[in-house]
C-alpha positions as CSV (number, residue, x, y, z in Angstrom):
1,M,23.1,2.1,-11.9
2,T,21.7,-0.9,-13.8
3,R,23.9,-3.9,-14.6
4,R,24.9,-4.5,-18.1
5,S,23.7,-7.7,-19.9
6,S,26.1,-10.5,-20.8
7,L,25.8,-9.3,-24.4
8,R,28.7,-7.0,-23.5
9,R,32.1,-8.5,-23.6
10,R,34.5,-7.8,-20.7
11,G,38.0,-6.8,-21.6
12,G,39.6,-6.4,-25.0
13,H,38.1,-5.2,-28.3
14,G,36.4,-8.5,-29.1
15,G,38.8,-9.1,-32.0
16,E,42.5,-9.4,-32.9
17,P,44.7,-6.3,-32.8
18,P,44.2,-4.3,-35.9
19,K,47.4,-5.2,-37.7
20,R,47.0,-8.9,-37.1
21,L,43.3,-8.8,-38.1
22,R,44.1,-6.9,-41.3
23,H,46.9,-9.4,-42.1
24,W,44.6,-12.4,-41.5
25,L,41.9,-10.9,-43.7
26,G,44.4,-10.1,-46.4
27,L,45.6,-13.7,-46.4
28,S,42.1,-15.0,-46.5
29,L,41.2,-12.7,-49.4
30,S,44.3,-13.8,-51.3
31,L,43.3,-17.4,-50.9
32,C,39.7,-16.8,-51.9
33,L,40.7,-14.9,-55.0
34,S,43.3,-17.5,-55.9
35,L,40.8,-20.3,-55.6
36,A,38.2,-18.4,-57.6
37,L,40.7,-17.7,-60.4
38,C,41.6,-21.3,-60.6
39,A,37.9,-22.2,-60.8
40,C,37.4,-19.9,-63.7
41,G,39.6,-22.0,-65.9
42,G,42.7,-19.8,-65.7
43,Q,41.1,-16.7,-67.2
44,G,43.8,-14.0,-67.1
45,A,43.0,-11.4,-69.7
46,G,39.6,-9.8,-69.5
47,Q,39.2,-10.3,-65.8
48,L,39.1,-7.9,-62.9
49,T,39.2,-8.5,-59.1
50,V,37.2,-6.2,-56.9
51,A,37.4,-6.6,-53.1
52,G,36.4,-4.8,-49.9
53,S,33.4,-3.4,-48.2
54,T,30.0,-5.2,-48.1
55,T,28.3,-1.8,-47.8
56,V,29.4,-1.3,-51.4
57,L,28.9,-5.0,-52.3
58,P,25.3,-4.6,-53.7
59,I,26.5,-1.9,-56.1
60,A,29.7,-3.8,-57.1
61,E,27.9,-7.1,-57.7
62,I,25.2,-5.7,-59.9
63,A,27.7,-3.5,-61.8
64,A,29.9,-6.6,-62.4
65,E,27.0,-8.5,-64.0
66,K,26.0,-5.5,-66.2
67,F,29.5,-4.7,-67.2
68,E,30.3,-8.3,-68.2
69,D,27.1,-8.4,-70.3
70,E,28.2,-5.3,-72.1
71,T,32.0,-5.9,-72.5
72,G,32.6,-9.6,-71.9
73,I,35.1,-8.7,-69.1
74,H,34.6,-10.9,-66.0
75,V,34.6,-9.1,-62.7
76,L,35.2,-11.2,-59.6
77,V,33.7,-9.4,-56.5
78,S,34.3,-10.3,-52.9
79,G,33.6,-8.6,-49.5
80,L,35.9,-9.0,-46.5
81,G,35.9,-5.5,-45.3
82,S,37.2,-2.1,-46.4
83,S,40.6,-2.5,-44.8
84,A,41.1,-5.9,-46.3
85,G,40.2,-4.6,-49.8
86,I,42.5,-1.6,-49.5
87,E,45.3,-3.9,-48.4
88,A,44.6,-6.2,-51.3
89,V,44.9,-3.4,-53.9
90,A,48.0,-2.0,-52.2
91,N,49.8,-5.4,-52.4
92,G,48.5,-6.3,-55.9
93,T,46.0,-9.0,-54.9
94,A,43.1,-7.1,-56.3
95,D,42.6,-4.5,-59.0
96,I,40.0,-2.3,-57.3
97,A,39.2,-1.9,-53.6
98,T,35.7,-0.9,-52.4
99,S,35.5,1.0,-49.2
100,S,32.9,2.7,-46.9
101,R,35.6,5.0,-45.6
102,G,38.4,7.2,-46.8
103,L,42.1,6.4,-46.6
104,T,44.0,6.5,-43.4
105,E,47.2,8.6,-43.4
106,E,49.3,5.4,-43.7
107,E,47.2,4.1,-46.6
108,S,47.3,7.5,-48.4
109,R,51.1,7.0,-48.7
110,Q,50.8,3.8,-50.7
111,G,50.0,5.5,-54.1
112,L,46.3,4.7,-54.1
113,E,43.9,6.7,-56.3
114,T,40.4,7.6,-55.0
115,Y,37.1,7.4,-56.9
116,P,33.9,8.3,-55.1
117,V,31.0,6.1,-56.4
118,A,28.0,6.9,-54.2
119,H,26.8,8.9,-51.1
120,D,25.7,7.1,-48.0
121,G,24.7,7.7,-44.4
122,I,25.1,5.8,-41.1
123,A,21.8,4.9,-39.4
124,V,21.7,4.6,-35.6
125,I,19.3,1.6,-35.0
126,V,17.5,0.3,-31.9
127,N,14.9,-2.3,-31.3
128,D,11.3,-1.6,-32.5
129,A,10.0,-1.7,-28.9
130,N,12.4,1.1,-27.8
131,P,10.3,4.3,-27.1
132,V,13.3,6.6,-27.7
133,S,13.1,8.4,-31.0
134,N,16.0,10.9,-31.0
135,I,19.6,11.0,-29.8
136,T,22.2,13.7,-29.8
137,L,25.7,13.2,-31.1
138,D,27.0,13.9,-27.5
139,E,24.6,11.2,-26.1
140,L,25.7,8.8,-28.8
141,R,29.3,9.4,-28.0
142,A,28.6,8.9,-24.3
143,I,26.9,5.6,-25.0
144,Y,29.7,4.2,-27.2
145,A,32.3,5.4,-24.6
146,G,30.5,3.6,-21.8
147,R,29.4,6.7,-19.9
148,L,25.6,6.2,-20.5
149,E,24.4,2.8,-19.4
150,S,20.6,3.0,-19.0
151,W,17.9,4.0,-21.5
152,A,16.2,5.8,-18.6
153,E,18.9,8.4,-18.8
154,L,17.5,9.2,-22.3
155,G,13.9,9.2,-21.4
156,G,13.3,5.5,-22.2
157,D,12.6,2.4,-20.2
158,D,14.8,1.6,-17.2
159,I,16.8,-1.2,-18.9
160,P,20.5,-1.4,-19.7
161,I,21.8,0.0,-23.0
162,L,23.4,-3.0,-24.8
163,V,26.1,-1.4,-27.0
164,V,26.7,-3.3,-30.3
165,N,29.9,-2.2,-32.1
166,R,31.6,-3.3,-35.3
167,D,35.0,-5.0,-35.6
168,E,38.2,-3.1,-36.4
169,A,38.2,-4.2,-40.1
170,S,35.0,-2.3,-40.7
171,G,35.0,0.9,-42.7
172,T,31.7,1.8,-41.1
173,R,33.2,1.6,-37.7
174,E,36.1,3.8,-38.7
175,A,33.6,6.4,-40.2
176,F,31.5,6.3,-37.0
177,R,34.6,6.6,-34.8
178,S,35.7,9.7,-36.7
179,I,32.3,11.4,-36.9
180,V,30.9,10.5,-33.5
181,M,33.7,9.6,-31.1
182,R,36.0,12.6,-31.8
183,G,39.1,11.0,-30.2
184,E,37.3,9.4,-27.3
185,P,37.9,5.6,-27.2
186,F,35.2,3.0,-27.6
187,D,33.8,1.2,-24.6
188,R,35.9,-2.0,-24.4
189,T,32.9,-4.0,-22.9
190,A,30.7,-3.5,-26.0
191,A,29.7,-6.5,-28.1
192,V,31.8,-6.5,-31.3
193,L,30.2,-8.1,-34.3
194,P,31.9,-8.8,-37.7
195,G,29.0,-7.9,-40.1
196,T,26.3,-5.4,-40.9
197,G,23.7,-8.2,-41.0
198,Q,24.7,-9.5,-37.6
199,V,24.4,-6.0,-36.0
200,R,21.0,-5.6,-37.5
201,D,19.8,-9.1,-36.4
202,V,21.0,-8.6,-32.8
203,V,19.4,-5.2,-32.5
204,S,16.1,-6.5,-34.0
205,R,16.0,-9.2,-31.3
206,T,17.3,-7.4,-28.3
207,P,15.1,-4.7,-26.6
208,G,17.9,-2.7,-25.1
209,A,20.4,-2.9,-27.9
210,I,21.8,0.0,-30.0
211,G,23.9,-0.3,-33.2
212,Y,24.8,1.5,-36.4
213,I,24.7,0.3,-40.0
214,S,24.6,1.8,-43.5
215,I,21.3,3.4,-44.3
216,G,21.1,1.2,-47.3
217,F,20.7,-1.9,-45.0
218,V,18.0,-0.6,-42.7
219,E,15.2,-2.2,-44.8
220,N,16.4,-5.7,-45.7
221,E,14.6,-7.8,-48.3
222,F,16.3,-11.0,-47.0
223,T,14.6,-11.0,-43.6
224,T,11.3,-10.3,-42.0
225,S,12.8,-8.7,-38.9
226,T,12.7,-4.9,-38.5
227,V,14.7,-2.2,-36.7
228,K,14.0,1.4,-35.7
229,T,16.2,4.3,-36.8
230,L,16.8,7.2,-34.4
231,E,16.9,10.8,-35.4
232,V,20.3,12.3,-34.7
233,D,20.2,15.8,-33.3
234,G,16.5,15.9,-34.3
235,I,17.3,15.1,-38.0
236,E,15.8,12.0,-39.6
237,A,18.0,9.7,-41.7
238,T,16.3,10.3,-45.1
239,E,17.9,10.7,-48.5
240,A,16.6,14.3,-48.6
241,N,18.5,15.2,-45.4
242,L,21.6,13.4,-46.7
243,A,21.4,15.3,-49.9
244,S,21.1,18.7,-48.1
245,G,24.0,17.9,-45.8
246,A,21.6,18.2,-42.8
247,Y,22.0,14.6,-41.5
248,P,25.2,14.4,-39.3
249,L,26.3,10.9,-40.0
250,S,27.0,11.0,-43.7
251,R,29.9,9.8,-45.9
252,D,31.0,8.8,-49.4
253,L,31.6,5.3,-50.7
254,F,34.8,4.7,-52.7
255,F,36.7,2.7,-55.2
256,F,40.5,2.7,-54.8
257,T,43.2,1.6,-57.3
258,K,47.0,1.4,-57.1
259,G,47.9,4.5,-59.1
260,P,45.5,6.0,-61.6
261,A,43.1,3.4,-63.0
262,E,43.7,2.3,-66.6
263,G,42.4,-0.3,-69.1
264,D,39.6,-2.6,-67.9
265,A,39.7,-1.2,-64.3
266,L,39.2,2.4,-65.6
267,E,36.4,1.2,-67.9
268,F,34.6,-0.5,-65.0
269,I,35.0,2.5,-62.7
270,D,33.6,4.8,-65.4
271,F,30.7,2.4,-65.9
272,V,29.8,2.4,-62.1
273,R,30.0,6.2,-62.0
274,S,27.9,6.6,-65.2
275,S,24.2,7.2,-65.5
276,A,23.7,3.6,-66.5
277,M,24.2,2.7,-62.8
278,D,22.2,5.5,-61.2
279,E,19.0,3.5,-60.8
280,T,20.9,0.5,-59.3
281,I,22.7,2.7,-56.8
282,R,19.3,4.3,-55.8
283,D,17.7,0.9,-55.5
284,A,20.5,-0.2,-53.1
285,G,19.6,2.7,-50.8
286,Y,22.4,5.1,-51.8
287,V,22.7,8.2,-54.0
288,P,24.8,8.5,-57.2
289,V,27.8,10.7,-57.1
290,S,26.1,13.0,-59.6
291,E,23.6,14.0,-56.9
292,G,23.7,15.4,-53.4
293,A,26.0,17.6,-51.5
294,T,29.6,16.6,-50.8
295,G,30.7,16.7,-47.2
296,E,34.0,16.6,-45.3
297,G,36.4,14.0,-46.3
298,S,34.9,13.1,-49.7
299,G,36.1,13.5,-53.2
300,A,39.3,12.5,-54.9
301,E,41.5,14.9,-52.9
302,G,39.6,14.8,-49.6
303,A,39.2,11.1,-49.0
304,T,41.9,10.8,-46.4
305,G,40.4,9.9,-43.0
306,D,36.7,9.3,-42.9
307,A,34.6,10.2,-45.8
308,A,31.6,12.2,-44.5
309,A,29.5,13.0,-47.4
310,A,25.9,13.6,-48.2
311,T,23.3,12.1,-50.4
312,A,18.7,12.9,-52.7
313,D,15.0,12.4,-51.9
314,A,12.5,9.6,-50.9
315,P,12.6,6.8,-48.4
316,I,15.8,4.9,-47.7
317,G,16.2,1.8,-49.9
318,Q,17.3,-1.7,-49.0
319,G,20.4,-3.8,-48.9
320,G,21.4,-7.2,-47.9
321,G,24.3,-9.5,-46.8
322,D,26.9,-9.6,-44.1
323,G,30.6,-8.9,-43.8
324,H,32.8,-6.0,-43.0
325,A,31.1,-3.0,-44.3
């Protein structure tokens, strides 16, 4: 058996326990939003705060600019992770949470309203030099559980598999856990990174690495580095396969509000879900909610747990940025 690289961390999850991490992120988000509000000259009326997933960040930021141009309502957008955004809305720090996963059972008891805004998929990425082109869900689960340790076991080179995971505040991690792991725990020795961009960067520079990111971030306009996506169960991660429901790692992206949205918040959500944003959502690498099949865990009534939804046709788009997707 080949030895694992020092990229893997020995012992622990590589981060704080979930409750402490979410609490810390919530406090950080509160501070960031408070400082931003002060810097805006005390604008109270006509301002919205939107916080959460950086997977949704490209959509939310562009929508905020367009919405302000049309309505004069300022939208403050930040990204500290899906869990932090949901917590911020639940405790009143933000008006709208953005999330790359559905609500947990605990979160669903906090009176949050669900609004799907786009369809997305999770791409499994490896270094460009890796000759492996396909992986099964069972093999992927075995890798992330620590039971497969060499690429030779998958028909590749005889080098260690360097597992790159996301931190516990990540909605993408939670969706991957639900869809792929099926109750089996993650390998505690895996490298744990806090952002989509960091996962992509490490995989692009490390021959034996494997990671997972939103499909919208596979092609990144902000860097010259590239990564290779693996087929999963023989199915390529294309928008056509997402739309048909064929690609296994698919989900919805969400907005959440405390109770039914109203006033400026409702107007902004309706704007994001309207045809005015369809081109922007496609350019970000996702598919508008008006298109594509809807899978398990998506929709206003089915967003508890992981949102596994599907998504339309053409090559995957591009995204950018870091943070807790």
